[in-house]
C-alpha positions as CSV (number, residue, x, y, z in Angstrom):
1,M,13.0,47.9,66.4
2,A,10.9,44.9,67.3
3,E,11.4,43.2,70.6
4,W,11.5,39.4,70.7
5,S,9.5,37.5,73.3
6,K,11.5,35.9,76.1
7,A,9.1,33.0,76.2
8,P,10.4,29.8,74.5
9,D,9.0,29.0,71.1
10,S,6.1,26.5,71.7
11,S,6.3,25.1,68.2
12,S,9.9,24.0,68.7
13,G,8.9,22.1,71.9
14,L,6.2,20.3,70.0
15,R,8.7,19.4,67.2
16,E,11.2,18.0,69.7
17,R,8.5,16.0,71.4
18,A,7.3,14.6,68.1
19,W,10.9,13.8,67.1
20,V,11.1,11.6,70.2
21,Q,7.6,10.1,70.3
22,I,7.3,9.1,66.7
23,P,10.3,6.7,66.6
24,L,9.2,5.3,70.0
25,L,5.7,4.7,68.8
26,T,7.0,3.1,65.6
27,L,9.3,0.8,67.6
28,F,6.5,-0.1,69.9
29,F,4.1,-0.9,67.0
30,F,6.8,-2.9,65.2
31,Y,7.6,-5.0,68.3
32,F,3.9,-5.5,69.1
33,C,3.2,-6.7,65.6
34,T,6.1,-9.1,65.4
35,F,5.2,-10.5,68.8
36,H,1.6,-10.9,67.8
37,I,2.5,-12.6,64.5
38,F,5.0,-14.9,66.4
39,I,2.3,-15.9,68.9
40,C,-0.4,-16.5,66.3
41,H,1.8,-18.3,63.8
42,F,3.6,-20.6,66.3
43,S,0.7,-21.3,68.5
44,K,-0.5,-23.8,65.9
45,Y,2.8,-25.8,66.2
46,L,2.8,-25.6,70.0
47,Q,-0.8,-27.0,70.2
48,T,0.0,-30.0,67.9
49,S,3.1,-31.2,69.9
C-alpha cells in the first residue's frame, strides 16, 4: 500500500496564489489604463481653459 506524503501539495499552493494574483493584476492594469487614458485625453481640455 502506497504511503502519501505529509507535505502539502506545492502545485495547489501555486494555483491558489495565481487565483488571487491574476484578478488583482487585471484590476491594477485596468485602473492604470483608464487613469492614463483619462489624463492623456482630458489634459488637452485642461490646458486650453
